[in-house]
N, C-alpha and C positions, 0 to 999 in steps of 0.2 A: 575365157569369160566372154559372154556376148554383150554387145552395147545395150544399155538400158537396164541391165540386170545387176547393178551394183548394190552395195550394202546400203540399207536404209538407216537414217540417223535419228529417227523419231522413236517414240515409245509405243509399245503395243497396248491394245485396250486393256489386257490383263494387268499389266504394269501400273497403268494409271489407276485402275480400280484398287489394287492393293495399296498404292500410295495414298489414296482418298480414305481407305479403310483405316490404315494406321494414323492418319492425321486425326481422323474422327475419335479413335480411341484415346489418343494423347489429349485432345480438347476436352472430352468427357472426364478424363482422369484429373485434369488440372481444375475444372470446374468442382468436381466432387471434393478434391483436396482443399480448395478454397473455402468450400462450405464447412468442411471439418475444422479447419483452422479457425473460422469465424465462430463456430460453436464452441470450440475450446476456449477461445479468448472471452466469450461471454460467460461460460461457466467458471473460469478463473476470476473473473470480475465479481460475479455473484458470490463465490466461496469467499473471497477477500472481504467483501462488504459484510457478509453475514459473520465472518471471523471477528471483524471489528466490533460488531454489535454484541457478540457473545463475550468478548474481552471487556467491553465497557460494563456489561451487567455483572461479570464477575468482580469488577472493582467495586461496584456497589454492595455486593455480598461480602467482600473482604472488610469493608467498613462496618457493616452489621455484625460480622463475626468478632470484631475487636472491641465490642461494647461490654459493659459490665452487665452480665446476664441476671445478676441478683437484684438489681434495682428495678424499681416499678415504672419510673418516668423517663425512659431512655429512647423511646421509639414512638414516631408518629407518622401516619400517612394522611395526607390531605388530598382527596380526590378532587381533581380539576378537569373539566372538560371544556374545551373551546366550543362555543354555540355551532352546532352543525359540523363539528370537527372531531379530531382525534383526542384520546385521553392524554393529559399533561399532568400527571399526578406529581405530588411533592412528597419526598420522603425526608424526613429529619431524624437523625439517629445520633446518640452520643457515641462517640468513638475515640479509643486510644491510639488508633492508627496514625493520625497526623503526627504525633509525638515521635514516631520513628523516622520521619523526614523533617525533623526540626520545626514543625509547626506546633502551635500550642493545641493541647488536646481540648475537645469541645464537641459541639454539635456539629454534624456535617448534614449539609442540605444538598439533595440532588433534584434537579429540576430541568425541564425543557424551557429555553428562552428564545424569543424571536431575535432576528438580527437587530442590533442597535438598542436592545432593551436598556431602560433606565439612562438613556442618553450616551451609553458608552459605545465605542467602536468595537463590536463584536459580532461574529457570525452566529447564525441560529444553530442551535444543537443542544446536547445534554451537558449541563454544567454542574460542577461540584464546588461547594463553598464552605469553609470552616467558619463557624460562628461562635464567639464566646457567649457564656451564659450559664447560670446555674440551674435553671429549671426550663424544661422543654416548653412549658406553658407560656413562658415569658418572651420567647423568640417571636418577633414580628417578621414574618416572612416577607411582607411587602417592603418594608424599610431596610432589611438587612442587606439586600443587593447593592444599595448604594454605599454602605459603610464598609464592607468588607471585601478583600481580594477574592476573585472568582476565577476558577480554572475550568476551561473547556475540556471535557472528557471525550467527546465524540462530536464533530461537526455534523450538521444535516439531519439530526435526529428529529423527528416531528411528532413522535408519540412514545410516551413513557407511562406505562400502566402497572400498578402495584395491587397486589391482593395479599392478604394475610390470613393464614390458617389459625383460628382462634376458637377454642371450645367446639371443635368438630365441625366448623363451617368456614368457608371462605368469605371474607369481609373486605370492603374497600376503605371505609372510614374507620380508622383504629389510632388509638393512643394508649400507651402503657408500657408493659414489659416487652422484651423481645418476643414476637410470636413463635408459635410452634414451626411454622414453615412459612415461606414467602415465595410469591410467583411474581416475576418481573418480566414485562414485555416491552420491546423497543422497536420503533420502525424507522428506517432511513430509506428514502427513495421506495423501491419495490420490495426491499428486504425487511424481513420481521424475524426477531429472535426472541425466544421465551427461555427463561432461566428459572427453574423451580428447584428450591433447596429447602432441606430440613435444617432448622437452626438448633443449635445446642441450648 
């Protein structure tokens, strides 16, 4: 071996370029994987929120289905709209469903309430309240909230819209027997769910 011609301890240009290319591919893959995980997380959250809305609307339908469909004065929709805001309709329906859970049977009221409504410590959301009474026309919606227990169905609901199918048309303001069909809409945050059902 001649002097000055020993083995070099550095990397060749080709080895450096290959290492940089591999590092770039790994970095791009990690970034793309991060975006996929973020999108999956957002999709899961949206699906969960929408499923909660659908479940809340199905519980309303369960109360409506548990009514006496032969009577005339068992169902009432009171359309309410906050000025410049979303629909916040009120549904009053006579239901036997509370009796299955140890509550007295009577009229069930569904409505959206603001946080701290009627001086109570409660979050904003969709509420369900069982109200005693013999006639639907005798129920004072404004005073009943103070006198009866009230249950939160789903927090954060800002819109609750009800339409009834009666005499071949969709109507908002309705009182009487259970309608032929009902369309419920609810919104919470960016999510909206619609439940349309034919009633027996």
